[in-house]
N, C-alpha and C positions, 0 to 999 in steps of 0.2 A: 471596596472596603470604605472609604471615605463615606461615598454616599449611603452605605448601611448607618453610620453612625450620624451622619447628619438628619437622616428618619428618625433614627431612635432619639436623638436631641431634639426634633422636634415634637415627636410623640411626648415627650416627655414634659415640653413646655406648655403643650394642648392641655395635659393631663391636671399640671399646677395650676393653669388660667382657671380650668373647669372647678376645682377643687375653692380657689380662691372666690369664686363666684358664688358656690354653694354654701361656702363658709360666713359669707359677708352679707346673704340674703337677710332682709329683716323678718323676724318669726310673726308666724301667723296665727290666728287666735284657733285652738283647739274646740270642735262640734261634737258632738256626739253622732251624727253622720251627716250626710249631704241634704237628707229631708227634713229634719226635726232638729231643733235647738230649744232647750230650754229656759225662760226667762226669768224663773225662781227657782231657788233651792227649794227639793222637796223633801217633806218630813210627814212621818204618822201622824195622820189626821186630818192631813188634806185632801182634797179631791179635784176632779176637772180633767179636762182633755190632756193635760199635759201629765198629769198620772198613768191617763190610761196609754201613754206613748212608752212611759216607763216600763208599765207594765207588760207591754207588748213586747219590749226588749230582753227582758229577765226572764219572761215566761218560757222562751226558747233555749233558754240558757242551758248546756246540758248539764248542770250541777245542780238545777233546780228537779226535786224528783217527786215535788207535789204540784197537785194542779192550783194553777192560780189564776183567779175572776179577772177578766178583762174590765172591770165595774167602774175604774175612775176612782176608784176609792184606796187612800193608801194606808190601807190596814196590817195587822198583825203579817199575814201572808205575805203581802208585798213587801215589807221591813225584812223578814226572813230572807225573801228570795233575793233582793239587793244585798244583804250581808253575804249570802249563798256565792252572788256572782264577783263581789269584792274578796272573797278568801282566797287564797292562793290553791291551785290545784294541782295536788299530788301526782304528777305519774301522768296527767291528761295534757 
C-alpha cells in the first residue's frame, strides 16, 4: 500500500515537472508549413512565386468550389478563395 502511494506521488511529480517545462517553453514563430513561408503580406494585384504558393494552398481547400488558376497573379478568384479559406466552416 505504501509502495503504491509512493508510485502515485512520483508519477504526479513527473507530470507536474513535464507541465512546467511545456508551459515555460518560449513561443516559436508560426509558419504556414515546413516547406514555405511568406516574406511579405500578399494582397490583390500582386504576383510572383509566393502568390503561386498561396494559390496552391487555397486551391485544394474543400470550401473552394470554383476552379482556381495557379498563375501567380493575385486576382479576384484568388481573393475569393482566400476569403472562403478564412470563413467559418459550418458543420465541416
